[in-house]
ROSEDREN-897962 format. One record per residue (C-alpha): x, y, z; residue number from 1; residue in one letter. Coordinates in pm, 1 decimal, always signed. Each point is the difference from the previous one (the first is absolute). Last residue first. Layout:
BEGIN
REC         xx         yy         zz    nr   rest
REC          X          Y          Z   NUM      A
...
//
This chain:
BEGIN
REC         xx         yy         zz    nr   rest
REC    -5950.3    -3563.6    -4454.9   474      K
REC      -68.5      +37.3     +433.3   473      A
REC     +269.3     +259.7      +89.0   472      P
REC     +324.2      -99.7     +144.3   471      I
REC       +6.5     +133.4     +359.2   470      L
REC     +403.7       -2.7     +164.3   469      I
REC     +216.4     -144.1     +309.0   468      T
REC     +323.0      +89.2      +50.6   467      D
REC     +216.4     -291.5      +57.3   466      G
REC     +238.1     +111.8     -305.6   465      A
REC      +26.8     +401.1      +23.7   464      K
REC     -244.4     +172.2     -203.5   463      I
REC     +143.9     +400.2      -83.0   462      V
REC     -300.6     +265.6     -103.4   461      H
REC     +172.3     +205.1     -292.0   460      K
REC     -363.3     -112.5     -259.3   459      S
REC     -189.1     +138.5     +333.8   458      S
REC     -170.4     -240.0     +275.2   457      I
REC     -383.7      -13.4     +119.1   456      N
REC      -26.1     -327.6      -30.5   455      N
REC     -322.9      -30.7     -251.6   454      L
REC     +150.3     +278.2     -199.5   453      N
REC     +330.1     -148.1      -14.8   452      L
REC     -113.1     -334.9     -156.3   451      L
REC     -317.4     +199.2     -236.2   450      R
REC     +315.0     +138.2     -104.7   449      A
REC     +249.4     -220.6     -116.1   448      L
REC     -318.3     -177.6     -196.9   447      P
REC      -51.1     -356.4     +109.5   446      V
REC     +183.3     -315.6     -251.0   445      K
REC     +126.1     -208.9     +400.3   444      H
REC     +357.1       +9.4      -60.7   443      Q
REC      -46.1     +307.3     -239.7   442      V
REC      -76.3     +254.7     +257.3   441      A
REC     +213.5     -156.7     +245.7   440      I
REC     +294.2      +24.9     -215.1   439      K
REC     -141.3     +401.8      -40.4   438      S
REC      +19.3      +36.8     +372.4   437      L
REC     +323.9     -200.2      +76.3   436      T
REC     +141.4     -332.9      +93.4   435      D
REC     +337.2     -125.7      +11.0   434      G
REC      -48.8     -162.5     +361.0   433      A
REC     -309.3      -65.8      +42.1   432      K
REC     -316.8     +225.1     +121.3   431      V
REC     -285.2     -240.4     +144.8   430      Q
REC     -329.8      +45.0     -144.1   429      Y
REC     -358.3      +47.5      +86.0   428      R
REC     -313.6      -74.0     -196.0   427      R
REC     -292.0     +277.7      -56.1   426      A
REC     -345.9      -22.1      -10.1   425      K
REC      -36.7     +221.7     +346.3   424      S
REC     +284.1     +213.3     -105.2   423      K
REC     -262.5      +66.3     -342.3   422      S
REC     -269.6      +40.4     +182.5   421      E
REC     +109.8     +253.6     +243.9   420      A
REC     +119.0     +162.2     -325.6   419      K
REC     -314.7      +51.4     -207.5   418      K
REC     -159.4     +135.9     +351.9   417      A
REC     +266.1     +231.5      +53.4   416      Q
REC      -38.3     +102.3     -415.4   415      A
REC     -351.0      +39.7      +94.6   414      A
REC      +11.0     +189.5     +268.6   413      K
REC     +280.5     +244.7     -223.5   412      R
REC     -255.7      +11.1     -265.2   411      R
REC     -294.6     +102.5     +261.4   410      A
REC     +250.4     +259.5     +135.9   409      A
REC     +118.9     +150.6     -295.2   408      A
REC     -417.3      +18.5      -97.0   407      T
REC      -92.5     +159.6     +314.1   406      K
REC     +283.0     +244.8      -35.3   405      R
REC      -97.5      +74.7     -392.6   404      A
REC     -398.0      +70.2     +122.7   403      A
REC     +207.8     +243.1     +293.7   402      E
REC     +128.3     +152.8     -204.7   401      E
REC     -264.9      +60.1     -271.0   400      T
REC     -216.1     +157.9     +246.9   399      R
REC     +201.9     +186.1     +214.8   398      I
REC      +85.4     +137.5     -380.3   397      Y
REC     -343.6      +99.0      -32.9   396      D
REC      -31.5     +175.1     +311.0   395      L
REC     +266.6     +204.8      -56.8   394      Y
REC      -88.5      +80.8     -337.3   393      S
REC     -380.5      +75.9     +131.5   392      T
REC     +151.0     +248.9     +216.9   391      D
REC     -319.2      +53.3     +244.6   390      L
REC     -200.5     +286.9      +38.3   389      G
REC      +11.3     +384.9      +94.9   388      E
REC      -59.9     +231.3     -248.8   387      Q
REC     +152.6     +349.1      +50.5   386      I
REC     -185.5     +294.2     +234.8   385      P
REC     +243.1     +314.5      -45.3   384      N
REC     +275.0     +118.4     +278.0   383      L
REC     +191.8     -274.8      +32.4   382      L
REC      +41.5      -61.4     -400.3   381      F
REC      +40.9     +324.9     -111.3   380      D
REC     +206.1     +142.4     +259.6   379      R
REC     +248.3     -311.2      -40.3   378      V
REC      -11.5     +163.2     -375.4   377      G
REC      +58.7     +338.3      +64.0   376      L
REC     +304.0      -86.6     +249.7   375      Y
REC     +143.3     -261.5     -323.2   374      V
REC      -64.5     +310.4     -216.8   373      G
REC     +141.9     +234.9     +178.0   372      Q
REC     +353.3     -107.2      +51.5   371      A
REC      -14.0      -71.3     -361.5   370      M
REC      -39.4     +326.7      -69.6   369      R
REC     +284.2      +88.7     +201.1   368      T
REC     +209.5     -218.5      -85.6   367      K
REC      -92.9     +108.2     -375.1   366      A
REC      +92.6     +380.2      +91.2   365      N
REC     +319.5      -99.4     +169.9   364      Y
REC      +91.6     -199.3     -311.9   363      N
REC     +261.8     -314.9      +97.4   362      K
REC     -286.0     -223.2     -106.7   361      L
REC      -60.0     +183.6     -308.2   360      I
REC     +354.6      -39.9      -93.0   359      A
REC      -16.2     -367.7      +64.4   358      A
REC     -323.3      -88.2     -177.0   357      D
REC     +157.9     +144.0     -301.5   356      Q
REC     +337.7     -220.1      +65.2   355      L
REC     -147.0     -309.0      +37.8   354      N
REC     +138.8     -242.0     +317.9   353      S
REC      -98.4     +227.6     +256.6   352      T
REC     -343.5     -133.6      -61.2   351      Y
REC     -283.1     +189.2     +152.1   350      G
REC     -162.9      +69.8     +325.6   349      F
REC     -113.0     -362.4     +105.1   348      E
REC     -251.6      +80.6     +216.6   347      V
REC     -118.8     -300.9     +241.3   346      L
REC     -326.0      -96.2     +140.4   345      V
REC     -151.2      -92.6     +307.4   344      S
REC     -375.2      -10.4     +115.9   343      P
REC      -11.1      -14.8     +411.3   342      M
REC      +34.4     -290.5     +245.6   341      A
REC      +16.3     -379.2     -231.5   340      M
REC     +396.8     +144.4      -73.5   339      S
REC     +234.3     -197.4     -284.0   338      H
REC      +56.7     +329.1     -151.9   337      L
REC     +422.6       -6.4     +135.1   336      V
REC      -18.9     -338.6     -106.1   335      K
REC       -4.0     +109.7     -382.4   334      F
REC     -218.9     -273.1     -139.3   333      G
REC     -127.0     +205.1     -341.6   332      A
REC     -223.4     +156.7     -177.0   331      R
REC      -57.2     +286.7     -218.9   330      K
REC     -151.5     +339.7      -69.7   329      V
REC      +89.1     +154.5     -270.9   328      G
REC     +300.7      +80.3     -205.0   327      R
REC      -79.3     +324.7      +37.1   326      S
REC     +227.6     +285.8     -249.7   325      P
REC     +225.3     +236.6     +136.3   324      L
REC      -72.2     +373.0     -120.5   323      E
REC     -380.6       -0.2      +85.9   322      T
REC     +170.9      +24.5     +338.4   321      V
REC     -247.7     +136.7     +241.9   320      S
REC     -390.5     -196.5     -227.0   319      A
REC     +253.6     -301.9      +10.4   318      G
REC      +71.3      +12.2     +350.5   317      L
REC     -383.3      +20.5      +52.9   316      Q
REC     -169.9     -281.8     -184.0   315      V
REC     +301.6     -222.2     +116.2   314      D
REC      -74.2      +84.5     +368.2   313      I
REC     -384.1      -48.9      -63.6   312      R
REC      +72.9     -379.6     -147.5   311      E
REC     +262.6      -98.8     +311.3   310      A
REC     -255.1     +169.4     +215.6   309      L
REC     -271.2     -219.5     -130.7   308      Q
REC     +213.3     -272.3      -19.5   307      R
REC      +95.4       -7.3     +346.6   306      S
REC     -408.1       -6.4      +84.7   305      K
REC      -79.9     -321.6     -205.2   304      N
REC     +423.6     -108.1     +167.3   303      M
REC     -192.6      +35.5     +358.3   302      I
REC     -321.8     -183.3      -86.2   301      A
REC     +219.1     -318.6     -123.4   300      A
REC     +193.2      +36.6     +280.9   299      Q
REC     -264.6      +24.9     +263.1   298      R
REC     -185.8     -329.8     -210.8   297      E
REC     +281.4     -237.4      -30.1   296      V
REC     +130.5     +131.4     +393.7   295      I
REC     -401.0     -121.4      +80.1   294      E
REC      -30.0     -305.2     -228.7   293      Q
REC     +398.4     -138.9     +162.3   292      K
REC     -147.2      +41.9     +363.6   291      V
REC     -312.1     -207.4      -51.4   290      V
REC     +204.4     -262.9     -208.0   289      N
REC     +281.8      -40.0     +246.0   288      S
REC     -271.3      -40.6     +282.6   287      S
REC     -264.7     -291.6     -221.3   286      E
REC     +380.0     -132.0      -24.0   285      V
REC     +135.3      +14.9     +397.1   284      A
REC     -329.6     -193.5      +90.8   283      T
REC     -242.1     +293.7     +210.3   282      V
REC      -21.0     -107.5     +318.5   281      G
REC     +132.6     +334.3     +153.9   280      G
REC     +250.7       -2.2     -203.2   279      F
REC     +230.3     +252.9     +104.0   278      D
REC     +216.5     +205.0     -224.6   277      V
REC     +300.6     +132.6      +45.0   276      Q
REC     +183.7     -203.0     -262.3   275      N
REC     -280.9      +38.5     -193.6   274      E
REC      +48.0     +338.5      -60.3   273      M
REC     +359.8       +6.7      -53.1   272      E
REC      -58.5     -337.9     -296.5   271      A
REC     -279.0     +172.7     -182.8   270      V
REC     +182.3     +349.7       +8.4   269      L
REC     +340.4     -147.4     -155.9   268      R
REC     -308.2     -158.8     -241.3   267      E
REC     -159.2     +306.4      -48.9   266      A
REC     +380.6     +195.4      -97.8   265      E
REC      +29.2     -280.3     -250.2   264      G
REC     -365.2      +60.3     -186.2   263      V
REC      +51.3     +336.8      -14.0   262      A
REC     +339.4      -20.9     -195.2   261      G
REC     -184.6     -204.8     -256.9   260      R
REC     -317.6     +212.5      -18.0   259      P
REC     +212.3     +308.5      -72.2   258      S
REC      +29.1     +335.3     +242.6   257      E
REC      -31.9     +355.2     -178.8   256      Y
REC     +225.8     +187.0     -211.8   255      Y
REC      -21.0     +318.7     -117.6   254      V
REC     +273.5       -3.4     -327.0   253      E
REC     +146.6     +324.7     -159.8   252      T
REC     +195.6      +77.3     -360.4   251      G
REC     +259.0     -129.8     -167.5   250      R
REC     +198.5     -348.0     -202.3   249      I
REC     +215.7     +114.7     -263.4   248      V
REC     +294.1     -100.1     +256.1   247      K
REC      -54.8     -342.0      -65.5   246      R
REC     +182.5      -91.4     +342.9   245      S
REC     -265.4     +122.0     +197.5   244      N
REC      -10.7     +228.2     +279.4   243      Y
REC     -268.1     +113.9     +274.7   242      N
REC      -68.9     +280.7     +232.0   241      V
REC      -93.8      -83.6     +323.3   240      H
REC     -322.1     +187.2     +289.8   239      L
REC     -200.7     -251.1     +214.0   238      S
REC     -358.9     +158.1      +67.2   237      I
REC     -175.1     -171.3     +283.3   236      F
REC     -363.8      +89.5      +79.5   235      A
REC     -224.2      +52.9     +291.2   234      D
REC     +303.4       +1.0     +223.8   233      A
REC     -141.6     -150.7     +318.6   232      G
REC     +340.0      +91.1     +139.1   231      L
REC     +124.2     -367.7     +105.1   230      H
REC     -116.1     -144.9     -357.0   229      E
REC     +248.4     +311.1     -189.9   228      A
REC     +272.1      -80.7     +206.0   227      I
REC      -76.7     -382.8      -50.9   226      E
REC       -0.1       +0.8     -293.8   225      R
REC     +339.4     +176.9      -36.0   224      R
REC     +149.6     -270.0     +286.8   223      R
REC     -100.1     -226.4     -281.1   222      P
REC     +246.9     +138.4     -232.0   221      L
REC     +289.2      +71.1     +267.3   220      P
REC      +84.8     +331.8       -0.1   219      I
REC     +308.6     +172.9     -127.1   218      I
REC     +131.5     +350.4      +85.8   217      Y
REC      +99.5     +295.1     -185.6   216      D
REC     -283.0     +225.1     +198.6   215      G
REC     -351.2      +40.4      +12.8   214      D
REC     -156.5     -297.4      +47.7   213      R
REC     -295.6     -158.5      -34.9   212      T
REC     -151.9     +322.8      -34.9   211      L
REC     -291.7      +68.1     +130.2   210      V
REC     -304.9     +252.2     -180.0   209      A
REC     -300.9     +154.1     +222.5   208      K
REC     -321.4      +48.8     -228.8   207      F
REC     -278.0     +252.0      +69.7   206      R
REC     +184.4     +271.7     +111.7   205      P
REC     +161.2      +55.6     -399.5   204      D
REC     +289.1     +166.9      +33.5   203      R
REC     +223.6     -290.7     +147.3   202      D
REC     -175.5     -228.5     -345.7   201      F
REC     +216.0     +236.5     -192.8   200      Y
REC     +300.7       +2.4     +199.9   199      A
REC      +16.9     -391.2      +29.9   198      K
REC       -9.0      -43.9     -434.0   197      I
REC     +323.3     +217.0      +34.9   196      L
REC     +158.2     -147.3     +284.0   195      K
REC      -62.9     -367.2     -111.4   194      G
REC     +148.4     +106.8     -382.6   193      M
REC     +296.1     +130.0     +135.9   192      T
REC      +56.6     -340.3     +164.8   191      M
REC     -107.7     -163.0     -285.6   190      V
REC     +293.3     +143.1     -175.7   189      Y
REC     +242.3      -53.5     +298.9   188      N
REC      -55.1     -375.9      -19.1   187      K
REC      -33.7      -28.5     -393.2   186      E
REC     +345.1     +195.9      -45.7   185      I
REC      -70.9     +189.6     -359.3   184      I
REC     +274.4     +130.3     -194.5   183      G
REC      -39.5     -186.2     -270.2   182      N
REC      -40.9     -332.2     +168.2   181      N
REC      +26.7     -108.2     +315.4   180      R
REC     -313.2     -305.4     +123.5   179      T
REC      -58.0      -78.6     +338.2   178      G
REC     +303.6     +218.5     +260.8   177      P
REC      -27.4     -337.9     +236.6   176      D
REC     +289.5     +125.1     +265.5   175      E
REC     -219.7     +259.2     +167.4   174      G
REC     -299.3      +24.7     -217.2   173      G
REC     -312.1     -202.2     -208.1   172      H
REC     -340.7     +115.1      +15.2   171      G
REC     -139.2     +309.2      +66.2   170      P
REC     -345.8     -106.8     +188.1   169      D
REC     -227.1     +249.5      +23.4   168      L
REC     -331.0      -67.4     +271.7   167      V
REC     -306.4     +163.6      -28.9   166      V
REC     -204.4      +39.1     +314.9   165      I
REC     -340.4     +149.8     -122.9   164      K
REC     -119.0     +244.2     +326.2   163      V
REC     -308.2      -80.7     +140.0   162      N
REC      +15.1     +218.0     +314.3   161      E
REC       -1.0     -255.5     +224.9   160      A
REC     +230.3     -178.2     -260.9   159      K
REC     +208.6     +252.6      +62.7   158      L
REC      +41.3      -69.5     +396.4   157      R
REC      +26.5     -370.5      -88.9   156      N
REC     +263.2      +72.6     -151.2   155      V
REC     +182.8     +189.5     +226.1   154      E
REC      -33.5     -246.5     +275.3   153      S
REC      +88.9     -292.1     -236.0   152      L
REC     +374.2     +205.6      -53.6   151      E
REC       -0.5      +98.2     +362.4   150      A
REC      -79.7     -397.6      +40.2   149      N
REC     +294.8      -29.0     -234.1   148      R
REC     +270.0     +203.4     +196.0   147      R
REC      -79.7     -137.3     +294.6   146      K
REC      +41.0     -391.3     -114.9   145      I
REC     +319.5      +95.2     -192.9   144      L
REC     +135.9     +148.9     +317.0   143      Q
REC      -87.5     -302.3     +183.5   142      A
REC     +186.9     -219.1     -226.1   141      Q
REC     +289.3     +181.0      -34.7   140      P
REC     +118.1     +162.4     -339.6   139      E
REC     +170.1     -304.4     -224.6   138      R
REC     +410.1      -24.3      -85.1   137      L
REC     +118.3     -242.3     -250.2   136      F
REC     +388.2       +4.3      -16.8   135      I
REC      +54.8     -163.6     -400.5   134      V
REC     +289.6     -140.9     -117.6   133      I
REC      +18.5      -24.0     -332.7   132      R
REC     +131.4     -195.5     -324.2   131      D
REC      -32.6     +165.7     -371.5   130      G
REC     -339.4     +160.2      -98.5   129      K
REC     -187.3      -42.1     -290.8   128      N
REC      -37.6     -326.6     -143.3   127      A
REC      +50.2     -111.9     +356.8   126      T
REC     +317.9      -54.5     +255.0   125      V
REC      -93.3     -177.7     +284.2   124      P
REC     -143.2     +249.3     +309.3   123      L
REC     +148.6      -81.9     +360.9   122      V
REC     -170.7      +35.1     +308.5   121      F
REC       -8.8     +270.4     +308.4   120      T
REC     -343.0      +66.6     +252.2   119      K
REC      -18.7     +227.9     +182.7   118      A
REC     -307.4     +120.8     +231.5   117      E
REC       +9.6     +398.5     +120.1   116      V
REC     -173.6      -39.2     +368.5   115      G
REC     +326.7     +209.8     +162.8   114      E
REC     +147.1     +170.4     -268.9   113      P
REC     +306.9     -184.6     -243.5   112      V
REC     +319.3      -24.4      +39.3   111      R
REC     +190.8     -119.5     -252.7   110      F
REC     +417.1     -136.6      -47.6   109      F
REC      +99.2     -194.5     -278.2   108      V
REC     +338.3     -212.2      -22.3   107      R
REC     +202.4      -63.8     -343.1   106      V
REC     +223.7     -336.8      -23.9   105      R
REC     +285.0      -38.2     -200.8   104      H
REC     +253.6     +228.8      +82.4   103      D
REC      -96.2      +33.8     +346.8   102      T
REC     -290.7     +228.3     +137.9   101      L
REC      -77.8     +156.2     -294.1   100      Q
REC     -234.6     +255.8     +194.9    99      Q
REC     -377.2     +106.4      -57.2    98      V
REC     -193.1     +204.2     +224.2    97      T
REC     -403.8      +86.1      +13.8    96      L
REC      -95.4     +232.7     +250.7    95      V
REC     -349.1      +80.9      +58.5    94      E
REC     -214.0     -186.9     -230.3    93      L
REC     -402.3      -13.7       -1.5    92      F
REC     -102.9     +310.4     +110.2    91      P
REC     +289.0     +102.6     -113.4    90      N
REC     +373.2     +191.9     +173.8    89      Q
REC     +139.8      -80.8     -317.5    88      L
REC     +362.0       -3.0     +152.0    87      P
REC     +213.7     -176.7     -291.4    86      Y
REC     +318.7     -155.3     +120.9    85      R
REC     +329.8     -147.0     -241.7    84      Q
REC     +209.3     -238.4      +99.7    83      R
REC     +264.8      -90.8     -297.1    82      G
REC       -0.3     +266.0     -287.5    81      P
REC      -79.9     -273.3     -146.9    80      R
REC     -234.6     -305.7      +64.4    79      F
REC     +148.5     -353.7      -56.0    78      V
REC     -158.7     -308.7      +27.8    77      C
REC     +110.5     -372.1      +46.4    76      N
REC     -254.6       +7.4     +288.9    75      D
REC     -288.8     +201.8      +42.4    74      I
REC      -43.3      +51.5     +384.9    73      D
REC     -302.7      +82.4     +133.2    72      F
REC      -89.5     +257.8     +296.5    71      Y
REC     -276.3     +163.0     +259.4    70      L
REC      +48.2     +261.5     +223.7    69      T
REC     -213.0      -33.4     +349.3    68      G
REC     +265.2     +156.0     +246.8    67      D
REC     +135.8     -414.4      +98.1    66      R
REC      +92.4      -81.4     -380.3    65      L
REC     -325.2     -204.0     -173.4    64      Q
REC     +118.2     -254.3     -315.4    63      S
REC     -157.2      -70.1     -302.8    62      V
REC      +79.7     -271.5     -164.1    61      V
REC     +334.3      -56.3     -219.3    60      S
REC      -41.6     +139.4     -376.9    59      V
REC     +239.7     -215.5     -245.7    58      S
REC     -107.4     +260.4     -328.6    57      P
REC      -40.9      -24.0     -381.0    56      P
REC     +199.9     +153.8     -233.4    55      A
REC      +37.6     +368.5       -8.5    54      S
REC     -238.8      +86.4     +275.0    53      I
REC     -221.8     +255.6      -14.0    52      D
REC      -99.9     +134.4     +343.2    51      M
REC     -383.3     +103.7      +54.9    50      V
REC      -79.5     +161.7     +325.8    49      V
REC     -409.7      +17.7       -5.9    48      Q
REC     -312.5     +183.0     +183.1    47      A
REC     -396.2      -99.0     +117.1    46      E
REC     -293.2     +221.7      +37.4    45      E
REC       +8.9     +323.0      -45.3    44      P
REC     +245.0     -121.0     -304.5    43      S
REC     +389.1       -4.9      +15.2    42      Q
REC     +326.4      -76.6     -246.9    41      W
REC     +333.7       -7.0      +96.4    40      F
REC     +304.0      -80.6     -259.5    39      R
REC     +272.5     -162.3      +10.4    38      I
REC     +240.0      -51.7     -294.2    37      D
REC     +325.6     -268.5     -140.6    36      T
REC      +41.1     -178.6     +275.4    35      I
REC     +221.9     -201.4     -115.1    34      R
REC     +113.1     -379.7      -35.9    33      S
REC     +269.7     -197.7      +78.6    32      D
REC     +178.8     -308.3     -212.4    31      D
REC     +188.7     +234.4     -221.2    30      A
REC     +146.6     +176.3     +348.4    29      S
REC      +31.9     +349.0       +6.1    28      W
REC     +230.5     +292.6     -140.6    27      A
REC      -55.2     +289.7      +92.9    26      V
REC      -47.8     +327.9     -259.4    25      M
REC     -336.7      -97.6     -103.7    24      S
REC     -133.4      -61.8     +375.4    23      S
REC     +167.3     +421.4      +69.2    22      C
REC     -240.4     +157.1     -301.1    21      V
REC     -343.1     -217.1      +80.1    20      F
REC       +3.5      +85.4     +356.7    19      I
REC      +93.8     +347.0      -87.7    18      L
REC     -349.7       -7.8     -245.1    17      L
REC     -145.8     -134.0     +317.1    16      L
REC      +49.3     +290.1     +229.2    15      L
REC      -78.4     +234.4     -258.0    14      S
REC     -350.7     -152.5      -88.6    13      L
REC      -84.3      +45.6     +421.0    12      N
REC     -195.2     -298.7      +84.0    11      L
REC     -349.3      +22.1     -222.0    10      T
REC     -317.2      +92.6     +202.6     9      N
REC     -174.8     -253.7     -284.9     8      R
REC     -303.0      -89.1      +90.5     7      N
REC     -102.0     -374.3      +64.2     6      T
REC      +96.8     -330.7     -153.8     5      V
REC     -296.5     -242.0     +129.9     4      F
REC       -8.8     -136.8     -370.5     3      K
REC     +347.4     -148.5      +72.1     2      E
REC     -128.0     -258.5     +160.8     1      M
//
């Protein structure tokens, strides 16, 4: 759930510094955990309070006071200076109070505006983050629906005027900084690039450019794609910079969906659509095949367009920033590209791990030329004829996958039939005291592996006197 972390409306940093100074001066039990940081992030739709804890916390269920204030306790925990109130007066959170209730218990009070949905959960330590308590807040459903309806109304007006909608997706954000090298923080860099690219589109009345995020917050990968689909986007461009431990590698790359990634998405959509299908006298298998064929063809058509979008961006990007070598158009199964609604690509502006690339990436003139390159590539794709058709490599991949799946199914069926036949010919043996699986196999002159397979057990299975097992026929 940490992917919902949003725009950092940071709590007063001087106050947090005071907390850490005070906590360093006060002794606590070695068994107690500590609240080491408190952060607040928000996006237009969601917000989070993230509390970093020095050890796995013991958190009570959320309770409610008569005035509507919510609270929960953290046992075996300390908070210095003991009590602090944060009057945020935010659309998602009115106030947050953290109080040292007893020597070893902290109570967290928070009050949300009417209609805001609040959930509290604990996130365990990961490779990059420590233990955390998260208060997750979502805007009222009625407000969300009203805002999205207004967006659709504006989209319909633009479509009627033949305006092309381009969604620009600055990657990462919030607690997910992306790669950080040579003075470049990816989440900040791609936010800047998103705004520069948008500025080019804003000067062209034939286009309407929309950013998936306009601040320092992160959006779940599926939600980024959903924003573009909701707006009826004509093109979706995800923006990133790259990193490689081999620091000699450099250059720009433009990606579009890979066959493997698309197959996974197709299977998910088939299952989703089948749950909504009224078969109406058609067998489930027939319906599934029809649905899958429709999805595959739609995907193949979109992937064909995505390839052409990627190629045109690559050409214009290379021409705009000649000092950055192009590594060409590539394919990958990035989740953010799993769309059947619009051509989607992911642009990697260069490698922050390479000193030459990093110097160019930080140059403002180069940034504006890269932004112009992306704009020109998208413009070229949307305003000029493209080659209609299907992505043949994807269709070939589908056929290969289907053949491999049928072969595997046939082998499983044959193995099951063989096993059933073996069971019908097998003898029953009642386990005696002192028997082991190995001894029984030797006694009956059969391979141990066959004995285990026939009885669906492993070599670690414990047998007891009186158990009955099957002995394979010789």
